[in-house]
PDBQT receptor file of N, H, CA, C and O in Angstrom, charges set to zero:
ATOM      1  N   UNK A   1      92.268 101.819  81.545  1.00  0.00    +0.000 N 
ATOM      2  CA  UNK A   1      93.834 101.288  81.581  1.00  0.00    +0.000 C 
ATOM      3  C   UNK A   1      93.632  99.651  81.455  1.00  0.00    +0.000 C 
ATOM      4  O   UNK A   1      93.319  98.846  82.332  1.00  0.00    +0.000 OA
ATOM      5  N   UNK A   2      93.885  99.469  80.221  1.00  0.00    +0.000 N 
ATOM      6  H   UNK A   2      94.139 100.123  79.508  1.00  0.00    +0.000 HD
ATOM      7  CA  UNK A   2      93.402  97.897  79.695  1.00  0.00    +0.000 C 
ATOM      8  C   UNK A   2      94.495  96.816  79.412  1.00  0.00    +0.000 C 
ATOM      9  O   UNK A   2      95.641  97.264  79.362  1.00  0.00    +0.000 OA
ATOM     10  N   UNK A   3      94.368  95.669  79.246  1.00  0.00    +0.000 N 
ATOM     11  H   UNK A   3      93.438  95.305  79.286  1.00  0.00    +0.000 HD
ATOM     12  CA  UNK A   3      95.599  94.984  78.625  1.00  0.00    +0.000 C 
ATOM     13  C   UNK A   3      96.591  94.871  79.555  1.00  0.00    +0.000 C 
ATOM     14  O   UNK A   3      96.423  94.648  80.754  1.00  0.00    +0.000 OA
ATOM     15  N   UNK A   4      97.880  95.066  78.847  1.00  0.00    +0.000 N 
ATOM     16  H   UNK A   4      98.017  95.248  77.874  1.00  0.00    +0.000 HD
ATOM     17  CA  UNK A   4      99.047  94.537  79.413  1.00  0.00    +0.000 C 
ATOM     18  C   UNK A   4      99.482  95.716  80.107  1.00  0.00    +0.000 C 
ATOM     19  O   UNK A   4     100.383  95.487  80.913  1.00  0.00    +0.000 OA
ATOM     20  N   UNK A   5      99.085  96.973  80.025  1.00  0.00    +0.000 N 
ATOM     21  H   UNK A   5      98.353  97.159  79.370  1.00  0.00    +0.000 HD
ATOM     22  CA  UNK A   5      99.312  97.526  81.057  1.00  0.00    +0.000 C 
ATOM     23  C   UNK A   5      98.322  97.602  82.430  1.00  0.00    +0.000 C 
ATOM     24  O   UNK A   5      98.865  97.997  83.462  1.00  0.00    +0.000 OA
ATOM     25  N   UNK A   6      97.014  97.271  82.472  1.00  0.00    +0.000 N 
ATOM     26  H   UNK A   6      96.572  96.951  81.634  1.00  0.00    +0.000 HD
ATOM     27  CA  UNK A   6      96.973  96.463  83.576  1.00  0.00    +0.000 C 
ATOM     28  C   UNK A   6      97.692  95.564  84.081  1.00  0.00    +0.000 C 
ATOM     29  O   UNK A   6      98.038  95.744  85.249  1.00  0.00    +0.000 OA
ATOM     30  N   UNK A   7      98.018  94.675  83.581  1.00  0.00    +0.000 N 
ATOM     31  H   UNK A   7      97.737  94.529  82.632  1.00  0.00    +0.000 HD
ATOM     32  CA  UNK A   7      98.594  93.400  84.369  1.00  0.00    +0.000 C 
ATOM     33  C   UNK A   7     100.005  94.177  84.819  1.00  0.00    +0.000 C 
ATOM     34  O   UNK A   7     100.304  93.850  85.967  1.00  0.00    +0.000 OA
ATOM     35  N   UNK A   8     100.782  94.950  84.331  1.00  0.00    +0.000 N 
ATOM     36  H   UNK A   8     100.539  95.216  83.399  1.00  0.00    +0.000 HD
ATOM     37  CA  UNK A   8     101.986  95.494  84.673  1.00  0.00    +0.000 C 
ATOM     38  C   UNK A   8     101.925  96.651  85.601  1.00  0.00    +0.000 C 
ATOM     39  O   UNK A   8     102.966  97.191  85.976  1.00  0.00    +0.000 OA
ATOM     40  N   UNK A   9     100.438  97.168  86.095  1.00  0.00    +0.000 N 
ATOM     41  H   UNK A   9      99.592  96.730  85.790  1.00  0.00    +0.000 HD
ATOM     42  CA  UNK A   9     100.528  98.603  86.642  1.00  0.00    +0.000 C 
ATOM     43  C   UNK A   9     100.786  97.760  88.525  1.00  0.00    +0.000 C 
ATOM     44  O   UNK A   9     100.526  96.651  88.994  1.00  0.00    +0.000 OA
ATOM     45  N   UNK A  10     101.299  98.808  88.978  1.00  0.00    +0.000 N 
ATOM     46  H   UNK A  10     101.510  99.708  88.598  1.00  0.00    +0.000 HD
ATOM     47  CA  UNK A  10     101.222  98.637  90.559  1.00  0.00    +0.000 C 
ATOM     48  C   UNK A  10     100.803  99.481  91.286  1.00  0.00    +0.000 C 
ATOM     49  O   UNK A  10     101.593 100.417  91.415  1.00  0.00    +0.000 OA
ATOM     50  N   UNK A  11      99.398  99.620  92.127  1.00  0.00    +0.000 N 
ATOM     51  H   UNK A  11      98.757  98.860  92.023  1.00  0.00    +0.000 HD
ATOM     52  CA  UNK A  11      99.269 100.765  92.692  1.00  0.00    +0.000 C 
ATOM     53  C   UNK A  11     100.105 101.361  93.902  1.00  0.00    +0.000 C 
ATOM     54  O   UNK A  11     100.330 100.612  94.854  1.00  0.00    +0.000 OA
ATOM     55  N   UNK A  12     100.511 102.480  93.919  1.00  0.00    +0.000 N 
ATOM     56  H   UNK A  12     100.328 103.088  93.146  1.00  0.00    +0.000 HD
ATOM     57  CA  UNK A  12     101.600 102.928  94.636  1.00  0.00    +0.000 C 
ATOM     58  C   UNK A  12     100.970 104.399  95.662  1.00  0.00    +0.000 C 
ATOM     59  O   UNK A  12     101.228 105.546  95.296  1.00  0.00    +0.000 OA
ATOM     60  N   UNK A  13     100.338 104.181  96.639  1.00  0.00    +0.000 N 
ATOM     61  H   UNK A  13     100.128 103.250  96.936  1.00  0.00    +0.000 HD
ATOM     62  CA  UNK A  13      99.764 104.989  97.682  1.00  0.00    +0.000 C 
ATOM     63  C   UNK A  13      99.959 105.958  97.963  1.00  0.00    +0.000 C 
ATOM     64  O   UNK A  13      99.175 106.773  98.448  1.00  0.00    +0.000 OA
ATOM     65  N   UNK A  14     101.683 106.140  97.573  1.00  0.00    +0.000 N 
ATOM     66  H   UNK A  14     102.319 105.478  97.179  1.00  0.00    +0.000 HD
ATOM     67  CA  UNK A  14     102.723 107.308  97.931  1.00  0.00    +0.000 C 
ATOM     68  C   UNK A  14     102.669 108.258  96.864  1.00  0.00    +0.000 C 
ATOM     69  O   UNK A  14     102.995 109.420  97.104  1.00  0.00    +0.000 OA
ATOM     70  N   UNK A  15     102.194 107.821  95.380  1.00  0.00    +0.000 N 
ATOM     71  H   UNK A  15     101.930 106.877  95.185  1.00  0.00    +0.000 HD
ATOM     72  CA  UNK A  15     102.508 108.966  94.504  1.00  0.00    +0.000 C 
ATOM     73  C   UNK A  15     101.366 109.786  94.669  1.00  0.00    +0.000 C 
ATOM     74  O   UNK A  15     100.312 109.651  95.290  1.00  0.00    +0.000 OA
ATOM     75  N   UNK A  16     101.995 110.941  93.734  1.00  0.00    +0.000 N 
ATOM     76  H   UNK A  16     102.851 111.051  93.230  1.00  0.00    +0.000 HD
ATOM     77  CA  UNK A  16     101.365 112.318  93.974  1.00  0.00    +0.000 C 
ATOM     78  C   UNK A  16      99.899 111.760  92.955  1.00  0.00    +0.000 C 
ATOM     79  O   UNK A  16      99.745 110.899  92.089  1.00  0.00    +0.000 OA
ATOM     80  N   UNK A  17      98.941 112.855  93.673  1.00  0.00    +0.000 N 
ATOM     81  H   UNK A  17      99.067 113.555  94.376  1.00  0.00    +0.000 HD
ATOM     82  CA  UNK A  17      97.615 112.754  93.031  1.00  0.00    +0.000 C 
ATOM     83  C   UNK A  17      97.529 113.529  91.814  1.00  0.00    +0.000 C 
ATOM     84  O   UNK A  17      97.601 114.751  91.685  1.00  0.00    +0.000 OA
ATOM     85  N   UNK A  18      97.293 112.245  90.569  1.00  0.00    +0.000 N 
ATOM     86  H   UNK A  18      97.235 111.252  90.673  1.00  0.00    +0.000 HD
ATOM     87  CA  UNK A  18      97.092 113.142  89.291  1.00  0.00    +0.000 C 
ATOM     88  C   UNK A  18      96.085 113.799  89.029  1.00  0.00    +0.000 C 
ATOM     89  O   UNK A  18      95.010 113.336  89.409  1.00  0.00    +0.000 OA
ATOM     90  N   UNK A  19      96.101 114.998  88.348  1.00  0.00    +0.000 N 
ATOM     91  H   UNK A  19      96.974 115.375  88.038  1.00  0.00    +0.000 HD
ATOM     92  CA  UNK A  19      95.158 115.832  87.914  1.00  0.00    +0.000 C 
ATOM     93  C   UNK A  19      95.402 116.382  86.251  1.00  0.00    +0.000 C 
ATOM     94  O   UNK A  19      96.488 116.484  85.679  1.00  0.00    +0.000 OA
ATOM     95  N   UNK A  20      94.061 116.686  85.706  1.00  0.00    +0.000 N 
ATOM     96  H   UNK A  20      93.179 116.603  86.170  1.00  0.00    +0.000 HD
ATOM     97  CA  UNK A  20      94.019 117.518  84.627  1.00  0.00    +0.000 C 
ATOM     98  C   UNK A  20      94.231 118.556  84.070  1.00  0.00    +0.000 C 
ATOM     99  O   UNK A  20      94.802 119.265  84.899  1.00  0.00    +0.000 OA
ATOM    100  N   UNK A  21      94.132 119.017  83.275  1.00  0.00    +0.000 N 
ATOM    101  H   UNK A  21      93.668 118.442  82.601  1.00  0.00    +0.000 HD
ATOM    102  CA  UNK A  21      94.480 120.617  82.936  1.00  0.00    +0.000 C 
ATOM    103  C   UNK A  21      93.842 122.074  83.548  1.00  0.00    +0.000 C 
ATOM    104  O   UNK A  21      94.222 123.245  83.549  1.00  0.00    +0.000 OA
ATOM    105  N   UNK A  22      92.519 121.252  84.129  1.00  0.00    +0.000 N 
ATOM    106  H   UNK A  22      92.210 120.301  84.128  1.00  0.00    +0.000 HD
ATOM    107  CA  UNK A  22      91.632 122.302  84.644  1.00  0.00    +0.000 C 
ATOM    108  C   UNK A  22      92.236 122.436  86.333  1.00  0.00    +0.000 C 
ATOM    109  O   UNK A  22      91.877 123.381  87.035  1.00  0.00    +0.000 OA
ATOM    110  N   UNK A  23      92.988 121.586  86.741  1.00  0.00    +0.000 N 
ATOM    111  H   UNK A  23      93.280 120.818  86.171  1.00  0.00    +0.000 HD
ATOM    112  CA  UNK A  23      93.551 121.210  87.927  1.00  0.00    +0.000 C 
ATOM    113  C   UNK A  23      92.383 119.777  88.876  1.00  0.00    +0.000 C 
ATOM    114  O   UNK A  23      92.768 119.143  89.859  1.00  0.00    +0.000 OA
ATOM    115  N   UNK A  24      91.658 119.692  88.523  1.00  0.00    +0.000 N 
ATOM    116  H   UNK A  24      91.345 120.207  87.725  1.00  0.00    +0.000 HD
ATOM    117  CA  UNK A  24      90.512 118.439  89.199  1.00  0.00    +0.000 C 
ATOM    118  C   UNK A  24      91.094 117.016  89.359  1.00  0.00    +0.000 C 
ATOM    119  O   UNK A  24      91.612 116.582  88.330  1.00  0.00    +0.000 OA
ATOM    120  N   UNK A  25      91.111 116.402  90.171  1.00  0.00    +0.000 N 
ATOM    121  H   UNK A  25      90.690 116.755  91.007  1.00  0.00    +0.000 HD
ATOM    122  CA  UNK A  25      91.384 115.319  90.158  1.00  0.00    +0.000 C 
ATOM    123  C   UNK A  25      91.074 114.405  89.420  1.00  0.00    +0.000 C 
ATOM    124  O   UNK A  25      89.881 114.344  89.122  1.00  0.00    +0.000 OA
ATOM    125  N   UNK A  26      92.192 113.162  88.742  1.00  0.00    +0.000 N 
ATOM    126  H   UNK A  26      93.161 113.212  88.984  1.00  0.00    +0.000 HD
ATOM    127  CA  UNK A  26      91.711 112.370  87.749  1.00  0.00    +0.000 C 
ATOM    128  C   UNK A  26      91.531 110.836  88.788  1.00  0.00    +0.000 C 
ATOM    129  O   UNK A  26      92.293 110.112  89.428  1.00  0.00    +0.000 OA
ATOM    130  N   UNK A  27      90.038 110.895  88.484  1.00  0.00    +0.000 N 
ATOM    131  H   UNK A  27      89.419 111.484  87.964  1.00  0.00    +0.000 HD
ATOM    132  CA  UNK A  27      89.409 109.674  89.316  1.00  0.00    +0.000 C 
ATOM    133  C   UNK A  27      89.677 108.261  89.018  1.00  0.00    +0.000 C 
ATOM    134  O   UNK A  27      88.981 107.863  88.084  1.00  0.00    +0.000 OA
ATOM    135  N   UNK A  28      90.330 107.526  89.429  1.00  0.00    +0.000 N 
ATOM    136  H   UNK A  28      90.896 107.849  90.188  1.00  0.00    +0.000 HD
ATOM    137  CA  UNK A  28      90.625 105.735  89.277  1.00  0.00    +0.000 C 
ATOM    138  C   UNK A  28      89.425 105.310  88.832  1.00  0.00    +0.000 C 
ATOM    139  O   UNK A  28      88.651 106.057  89.430  1.00  0.00    +0.000 OA
ATOM    140  N   UNK A  29      88.723 104.527  88.109  1.00  0.00    +0.000 N 
ATOM    141  H   UNK A  29      89.352 103.920  87.624  1.00  0.00    +0.000 HD
ATOM    142  CA  UNK A  29      87.665 103.818  88.212  1.00  0.00    +0.000 C 
ATOM    143  C   UNK A  29      87.767 102.558  88.750  1.00  0.00    +0.000 C 
ATOM    144  O   UNK A  29      87.010 101.965  89.518  1.00  0.00    +0.000 OA
ATOM    145  N   UNK A  30      89.016 102.163  88.141  1.00  0.00    +0.000 N 
ATOM    146  H   UNK A  30      89.632 102.646  87.518  1.00  0.00    +0.000 HD
ATOM    147  CA  UNK A  30      89.606 100.746  88.995  1.00  0.00    +0.000 C 
ATOM    148  C   UNK A  30      89.543 100.562  90.315  1.00  0.00    +0.000 C 
ATOM    149  O   UNK A  30      89.236  99.483  90.822  1.00  0.00    +0.000 OA
ATOM    150  N   UNK A  31      89.980 102.156  91.298  1.00  0.00    +0.000 N 
ATOM    151  H   UNK A  31      90.229 103.032  90.886  1.00  0.00    +0.000 HD
ATOM    152  CA  UNK A  31      89.658 101.431  92.922  1.00  0.00    +0.000 C 
ATOM    153  C   UNK A  31      88.165 102.220  93.039  1.00  0.00    +0.000 C 
ATOM    154  O   UNK A  31      87.660 101.984  94.137  1.00  0.00    +0.000 OA
ATOM    155  N   UNK A  32      87.578 102.835  92.442  1.00  0.00    +0.000 N 
ATOM    156  H   UNK A  32      87.989 103.027  91.551  1.00  0.00    +0.000 HD
ATOM    157  CA  UNK A  32      86.173 103.304  93.057  1.00  0.00    +0.000 C 
ATOM    158  C   UNK A  32      85.298 102.481  93.586  1.00  0.00    +0.000 C 
ATOM    159  O   UNK A  32      84.859 101.405  93.181  1.00  0.00    +0.000 OA
ATOM    160  N   UNK A  33      85.045 103.227  94.733  1.00  0.00    +0.000 N 
ATOM    161  H   UNK A  33      85.402 104.101  95.062  1.00  0.00    +0.000 HD
ATOM    162  CA  UNK A  33      83.924 102.212  95.732  1.00  0.00    +0.000 C 
ATOM    163  C   UNK A  33      82.819 103.227  95.609  1.00  0.00    +0.000 C 
ATOM    164  O   UNK A  33      82.893 104.336  95.078  1.00  0.00    +0.000 OA
ATOM    165  N   UNK A  34      81.699 102.617  96.236  1.00  0.00    +0.000 N 
ATOM    166  H   UNK A  34      81.639 101.717  96.667  1.00  0.00    +0.000 HD
ATOM    167  CA  UNK A  34      80.264 103.421  96.026  1.00  0.00    +0.000 C 
ATOM    168  C   UNK A  34      79.516 103.141  97.715  1.00  0.00    +0.000 C 
ATOM    169  O   UNK A  34      79.359 102.135  98.407  1.00  0.00    +0.000 OA
ATOM    170  N   UNK A  35      79.300 104.107  97.829  1.00  0.00    +0.000 N 
ATOM    171  H   UNK A  35      79.428 104.924  97.267  1.00  0.00    +0.000 HD
ATOM    172  CA  UNK A  35      78.422 104.488  99.136  1.00  0.00    +0.000 C 
ATOM    173  C   UNK A  35      77.252 104.884  98.771  1.00  0.00    +0.000 C 
ATOM    174  O   UNK A  35      77.303 105.630  97.793  1.00  0.00    +0.000 OA
ATOM    175  N   UNK A  36      75.943 104.630  99.273  1.00  0.00    +0.000 N 
ATOM    176  H   UNK A  36      75.902 104.025 100.068  1.00  0.00    +0.000 HD
ATOM    177  CA  UNK A  36      75.032 104.708  98.744  1.00  0.00    +0.000 C 
ATOM    178  C   UNK A  36      74.021 105.840 100.268  1.00  0.00    +0.000 C 
ATOM    179  O   UNK A  36      73.670 105.267 101.300  1.00  0.00    +0.000 OA
ATOM    180  N   UNK A  37      73.882 106.610 100.158  1.00  0.00    +0.000 N 
ATOM    181  H   UNK A  37      74.167 107.075  99.320  1.00  0.00    +0.000 HD
ATOM    182  CA  UNK A  37      73.529 107.628 101.355  1.00  0.00    +0.000 C 
ATOM    183  C   UNK A  37      71.703 108.257 101.260  1.00  0.00    +0.000 C 
ATOM    184  O   UNK A  37      71.149 107.878 100.228  1.00  0.00    +0.000 OA
ATOM    185  N   UNK A  38      71.105 108.838 101.892  1.00  0.00    +0.000 N 
ATOM    186  H   UNK A  38      71.554 109.146 102.731  1.00  0.00    +0.000 HD
ATOM    187  CA  UNK A  38      70.038 109.148 101.908  1.00  0.00    +0.000 C 
ATOM    188  C   UNK A  38      70.182 110.519 100.786  1.00  0.00    +0.000 C 
ATOM    189  O   UNK A  38      71.247 111.135 100.790  1.00  0.00    +0.000 OA
ATOM    190  N   UNK A  39      69.317 110.851 100.057  1.00  0.00    +0.000 N 
ATOM    191  H   UNK A  39      68.451 110.351 100.053  1.00  0.00    +0.000 HD
ATOM    192  CA  UNK A  39      69.164 111.896  99.314  1.00  0.00    +0.000 C 
ATOM    193  C   UNK A  39      69.652 113.210 100.706  1.00  0.00    +0.000 C 
ATOM    194  O   UNK A  39      70.711 113.816 100.864  1.00  0.00    +0.000 OA
ATOM    195  N   UNK A  40      68.533 113.241 101.395  1.00  0.00    +0.000 N 
ATOM    196  H   UNK A  40      67.672 112.749 101.267  1.00  0.00    +0.000 HD
ATOM    197  CA  UNK A  40      68.240 114.363 102.386  1.00  0.00    +0.000 C 
ATOM    198  C   UNK A  40      69.864 114.519 103.068  1.00  0.00    +0.000 C 
ATOM    199  O   UNK A  40      70.173 115.622 103.518  1.00  0.00    +0.000 OA
ATOM    200  N   UNK A  41      70.549 113.743 103.105  1.00  0.00    +0.000 N 
ATOM    201  H   UNK A  41      70.297 112.847 102.740  1.00  0.00    +0.000 HD
ATOM    202  CA  UNK A  41      72.109 113.478 103.888  1.00  0.00    +0.000 C 
ATOM    203  C   UNK A  41      72.926 114.443 103.272  1.00  0.00    +0.000 C 
ATOM    204  O   UNK A  41      72.876 114.734 102.077  1.00  0.00    +0.000 OA
ATOM    205  N   UNK A  42      73.993 115.136 104.462  1.00  0.00    +0.000 N 
ATOM    206  H   UNK A  42      74.033 114.899 105.433  1.00  0.00    +0.000 HD
ATOM    207  CA  UNK A  42      74.790 115.877 103.095  1.00  0.00    +0.000 C 
ATOM    208  C   UNK A  42      76.167 114.745 103.409  1.00  0.00    +0.000 C 
ATOM    209  O   UNK A  42      76.667 114.249 104.418  1.00  0.00    +0.000 OA
ATOM    210  N   UNK A  43      76.427 114.678 101.902  1.00  0.00    +0.000 N 
ATOM    211  H   UNK A  43      76.021 115.081 101.082  1.00  0.00    +0.000 HD
ATOM    212  CA  UNK A  43      77.265 114.007 101.706  1.00  0.00    +0.000 C 
ATOM    213  C   UNK A  43      78.624 114.145 102.310  1.00  0.00    +0.000 C 
ATOM    214  O   UNK A  43      79.293 113.158 102.611  1.00  0.00    +0.000 OA
ATOM    215  N   UNK A  44      79.156 115.759 102.540  1.00  0.00    +0.000 N 
ATOM    216  H   UNK A  44      78.612 116.561 102.295  1.00  0.00    +0.000 HD
ATOM    217  CA  UNK A  44      80.312 115.441 103.324  1.00  0.00    +0.000 C 
ATOM    218  C   UNK A  44      80.397 115.606 104.704  1.00  0.00    +0.000 C 
ATOM    219  O   UNK A  44      81.474 115.772 105.278  1.00  0.00    +0.000 OA
ATOM    220  N   UNK A  45      79.108 115.562 105.375  1.00  0.00    +0.000 N 
ATOM    221  H   UNK A  45      78.234 115.427 104.909  1.00  0.00    +0.000 HD
ATOM    222  CA  UNK A  45      78.841 115.259 106.718  1.00  0.00    +0.000 C 
ATOM    223  C   UNK A  45      79.012 113.427 107.189  1.00  0.00    +0.000 C 
ATOM    224  O   UNK A  45      79.357 112.892 108.243  1.00  0.00    +0.000 OA
ATOM    225  N   UNK A  46      78.687 113.001 106.163  1.00  0.00    +0.000 N 
ATOM    226  H   UNK A  46      78.408 113.435 105.307  1.00  0.00    +0.000 HD
ATOM    227  CA  UNK A  46      78.517 111.522 106.209  1.00  0.00    +0.000 C 
ATOM    228  C   UNK A  46      79.796 110.900 105.835  1.00  0.00    +0.000 C 
ATOM    229  O   UNK A  46      80.133 109.779 106.217  1.00  0.00    +0.000 OA
ATOM    230  N   UNK A  47      80.764 111.956 104.784  1.00  0.00    +0.000 N 
ATOM    231  H   UNK A  47      80.490 112.867 104.474  1.00  0.00    +0.000 HD
ATOM    232  CA  UNK A  47      82.176 111.090 104.787  1.00  0.00    +0.000 C 
ATOM    233  C   UNK A  47      83.060 111.141 105.924  1.00  0.00    +0.000 C 
ATOM    234  O   UNK A  47      83.829 110.241 106.260  1.00  0.00    +0.000 OA
ATOM    235  N   UNK A  48      82.874 112.434 106.586  1.00  0.00    +0.000 N 
ATOM    236  H   UNK A  48      82.249 113.165 106.313  1.00  0.00    +0.000 HD
ATOM    237  CA  UNK A  48      83.485 113.084 107.449  1.00  0.00    +0.000 C 
ATOM    238  C   UNK A  48      83.351 111.995 108.740  1.00  0.00    +0.000 C 
ATOM    239  O   UNK A  48      84.342 111.571 109.334  1.00  0.00    +0.000 OA
ATOM    240  N   UNK A  49      81.857 111.582 109.099  1.00  0.00    +0.000 N 
ATOM    241  H   UNK A  49      81.052 111.926 108.616  1.00  0.00    +0.000 HD
ATOM    242  CA  UNK A  49      81.977 110.681 110.213  1.00  0.00    +0.000 C 
ATOM    243  C   UNK A  49      82.116 109.355 109.671  1.00  0.00    +0.000 C 
ATOM    244  O   UNK A  49      82.972 108.742 110.307  1.00  0.00    +0.000 OA
ATOM    245  N   UNK A  50      81.507 108.536 108.559  1.00  0.00    +0.000 N 
ATOM    246  H   UNK A  50      80.811 109.034 108.042  1.00  0.00    +0.000 HD
ATOM    247  CA  UNK A  50      81.868 107.107 108.011  1.00  0.00    +0.000 C 
ATOM    248  C   UNK A  50      82.863 107.041 107.386  1.00  0.00    +0.000 C 
ATOM    249  O   UNK A  50      83.238 105.870 107.449  1.00  0.00    +0.000 OA
ATOM    250  N   UNK A  51      83.798 107.848 106.574  1.00  0.00    +0.000 N 
ATOM    251  H   UNK A  51      83.494 108.799 106.523  1.00  0.00    +0.000 HD
ATOM    252  CA  UNK A  51      84.742 107.361 105.622  1.00  0.00    +0.000 C 
ATOM    253  C   UNK A  51      85.786 107.831 105.924  1.00  0.00    +0.000 C 
ATOM    254  O   UNK A  51      86.624 106.969 106.186  1.00  0.00    +0.000 OA
ATOM    255  N   UNK A  52      86.241 109.192 106.038  1.00  0.00    +0.000 N 
ATOM    256  H   UNK A  52      85.560 109.892 105.825  1.00  0.00    +0.000 HD
ATOM    257  CA  UNK A  52      87.548 109.749 106.243  1.00  0.00    +0.000 C 
ATOM    258  C   UNK A  52      88.319 108.652 107.190  1.00  0.00    +0.000 C 
ATOM    259  O   UNK A  52      89.450 108.237 106.936  1.00  0.00    +0.000 OA
ATOM    260  N   UNK A  53      87.500 108.228 108.370  1.00  0.00    +0.000 N 
ATOM    261  H   UNK A  53      86.582 108.565 108.577  1.00  0.00    +0.000 HD
ATOM    262  CA  UNK A  53      88.302 107.872 109.118  1.00  0.00    +0.000 C 
ATOM    263  C   UNK A  53      88.836 106.609 108.783  1.00  0.00    +0.000 C 
ATOM    264  O   UNK A  53      89.762 106.137 109.442  1.00  0.00    +0.000 OA
ATOM    265  N   UNK A  54      88.255 105.916 107.659  1.00  0.00    +0.000 N 
ATOM    266  H   UNK A  54      87.502 106.300 107.124  1.00  0.00    +0.000 HD
ATOM    267  CA  UNK A  54      89.229 104.580 107.382  1.00  0.00    +0.000 C 
ATOM    268  C   UNK A  54      89.845 104.691 105.798  1.00  0.00    +0.000 C 
ATOM    269  O   UNK A  54      90.604 103.864 105.295  1.00  0.00    +0.000 OA
ATOM    270  N   UNK A  55      89.389 105.774 105.219  1.00  0.00    +0.000 N 
ATOM    271  H   UNK A  55      88.771 106.446 105.628  1.00  0.00    +0.000 HD
ATOM    272  CA  UNK A  55      89.928 106.357 103.979  1.00  0.00    +0.000 C 
ATOM    273  C   UNK A  55      90.416 107.982 104.057  1.00  0.00    +0.000 C 
ATOM    274  O   UNK A  55      89.695 108.688 103.352  1.00  0.00    +0.000 OA
ATOM    275  N   UNK A  56      91.618 108.812 104.849  1.00  0.00    +0.000 N 
ATOM    276  H   UNK A  56      92.204 108.238 105.421  1.00  0.00    +0.000 HD
ATOM    277  CA  UNK A  56      91.431 109.637 104.759  1.00  0.00    +0.000 C 
ATOM    278  C   UNK A  56      91.388 110.557 103.416  1.00  0.00    +0.000 C 
ATOM    279  O   UNK A  56      90.638 111.534 103.398  1.00  0.00    +0.000 OA
ATOM    280  N   UNK A  57      92.120 110.269 102.400  1.00  0.00    +0.000 N 
ATOM    281  H   UNK A  57      92.729 109.476 102.414  1.00  0.00    +0.000 HD
ATOM    282  CA  UNK A  57      91.969 111.033 101.102  1.00  0.00    +0.000 C 
ATOM    283  C   UNK A  57      90.957 110.829 100.231  1.00  0.00    +0.000 C 
ATOM    284  O   UNK A  57      90.820 111.323  99.112  1.00  0.00    +0.000 OA
ATOM    285  N   UNK A  58      90.294 110.115 100.773  1.00  0.00    +0.000 N 
ATOM    286  H   UNK A  58      90.404 109.714 101.682  1.00  0.00    +0.000 HD
ATOM    287  CA  UNK A  58      88.950 110.074  99.889  1.00  0.00    +0.000 C 
ATOM    288  C   UNK A  58      87.972 110.887  99.382  1.00  0.00    +0.000 C 
ATOM    289  O   UNK A  58      87.459 111.774 100.063  1.00  0.00    +0.000 OA
ATOM    290  N   UNK A  59      87.623 110.629  98.076  1.00  0.00    +0.000 N 
ATOM    291  H   UNK A  59      88.040 109.908  97.522  1.00  0.00    +0.000 HD
ATOM    292  CA  UNK A  59      86.771 112.183  97.474  1.00  0.00    +0.000 C 
ATOM    293  C   UNK A  59      85.150 111.455  97.351  1.00  0.00    +0.000 C 
ATOM    294  O   UNK A  59      84.960 110.255  97.549  1.00  0.00    +0.000 OA
ATOM    295  N   UNK A  60      84.247 112.269  97.051  1.00  0.00    +0.000 N 
ATOM    296  H   UNK A  60      84.402 113.244  96.890  1.00  0.00    +0.000 HD
ATOM    297  CA  UNK A  60      83.135 111.954  96.767  1.00  0.00    +0.000 C 
ATOM    298  C   UNK A  60      82.766 112.363  95.692  1.00  0.00    +0.000 C 
ATOM    299  O   UNK A  60      83.382 113.352  95.296  1.00  0.00    +0.000 OA
ATOM    300  N   UNK A  61      81.989 111.984  95.051  1.00  0.00    +0.000 N 
ATOM    301  H   UNK A  61      81.488 111.180  95.373  1.00  0.00    +0.000 HD
ATOM    302  CA  UNK A  61      81.244 112.572  93.100  1.00  0.00    +0.000 C 
ATOM    303  C   UNK A  61      79.853 112.052  93.574  1.00  0.00    +0.000 C 
ATOM    304  O   UNK A  61      79.579 111.105  94.310  1.00  0.00    +0.000 OA
ATOM    305  N   UNK A  62      78.921 113.107  92.822  1.00  0.00    +0.000 N 
ATOM    306  H   UNK A  62      79.144 113.877  92.223  1.00  0.00    +0.000 HD
ATOM    307  CA  UNK A  62      77.627 112.363  92.428  1.00  0.00    +0.000 C 
ATOM    308  C   UNK A  62      77.369 111.987  91.167  1.00  0.00    +0.000 C 
ATOM    309  O   UNK A  62      77.435 112.723  90.183  1.00  0.00    +0.000 OA
ATOM    310  N   UNK A  63      77.131 111.063  91.180  1.00  0.00    +0.000 N 
ATOM    311  H   UNK A  63      77.078 110.465  91.979  1.00  0.00    +0.000 HD
ATOM    312  CA  UNK A  63      77.092 110.091  89.840  1.00  0.00    +0.000 C 
ATOM    313  C   UNK A  63      75.549 109.893  89.557  1.00  0.00    +0.000 C 
ATOM    314  O   UNK A  63      74.847 109.226  90.317  1.00  0.00    +0.000 OA
ATOM    315  N   UNK A  64      75.037 110.538  88.367  1.00  0.00    +0.000 N 
ATOM    316  H   UNK A  64      75.607 111.080  87.750  1.00  0.00    +0.000 HD
ATOM    317  CA  UNK A  64      73.665 109.879  87.983  1.00  0.00    +0.000 C 
ATOM    318  C   UNK A  64      73.537 109.025  86.995  1.00  0.00    +0.000 C 
ATOM    319  O   UNK A  64      73.792 109.464  85.873  1.00  0.00    +0.000 OA
ATOM    320  N   UNK A  65      73.152 107.721  87.113  1.00  0.00    +0.000 N 
ATOM    321  H   UNK A  65      72.945 107.365  88.024  1.00  0.00    +0.000 HD
ATOM    322  CA  UNK A  65      72.691 107.482  85.524  1.00  0.00    +0.000 C 
ATOM    323  C   UNK A  65      71.074 106.811  85.389  1.00  0.00    +0.000 C 
ATOM    324  O   UNK A  65      70.610 105.724  85.736  1.00  0.00    +0.000 OA
ATOM    325  N   UNK A  66      70.504 107.961  84.743  1.00  0.00    +0.000 N 
ATOM    326  H   UNK A  66      70.881 108.843  84.462  1.00  0.00    +0.000 HD
ATOM    327  CA  UNK A  66      69.008 108.214  84.742  1.00  0.00    +0.000 C 
ATOM    328  C   UNK A  66      68.584 106.873  83.713  1.00  0.00    +0.000 C 
ATOM    329  O   UNK A  66      67.401 106.853  83.374  1.00  0.00    +0.000 OA
ATOM    330  N   UNK A  67      69.393 105.859  83.245  1.00  0.00    +0.000 N 
ATOM    331  H   UNK A  67      70.354 105.876  83.521  1.00  0.00    +0.000 HD
ATOM    332  CA  UNK A  67      68.681 104.390  82.976  1.00  0.00    +0.000 C 
ATOM    333  C   UNK A  67      68.762 103.465  83.695  1.00  0.00    +0.000 C 
ATOM    334  O   UNK A  67      68.196 102.410  83.409  1.00  0.00    +0.000 OA
TER     335      UNK A  67
């Protein structure tokens, strides 16, 4: 979302989660946050301990940028 749509957009935390045709959640790049964890650490366990207590509806995704 860019330009005028971004200026007029309002975040609604009660809105229905948007999904694509395959049923996958559409992630919003604007509100994305980053957590850096050890490679040997289980991300789901990390989220249970460190993230879900603050953001119960958070989702995690592995993103790798080789550059």
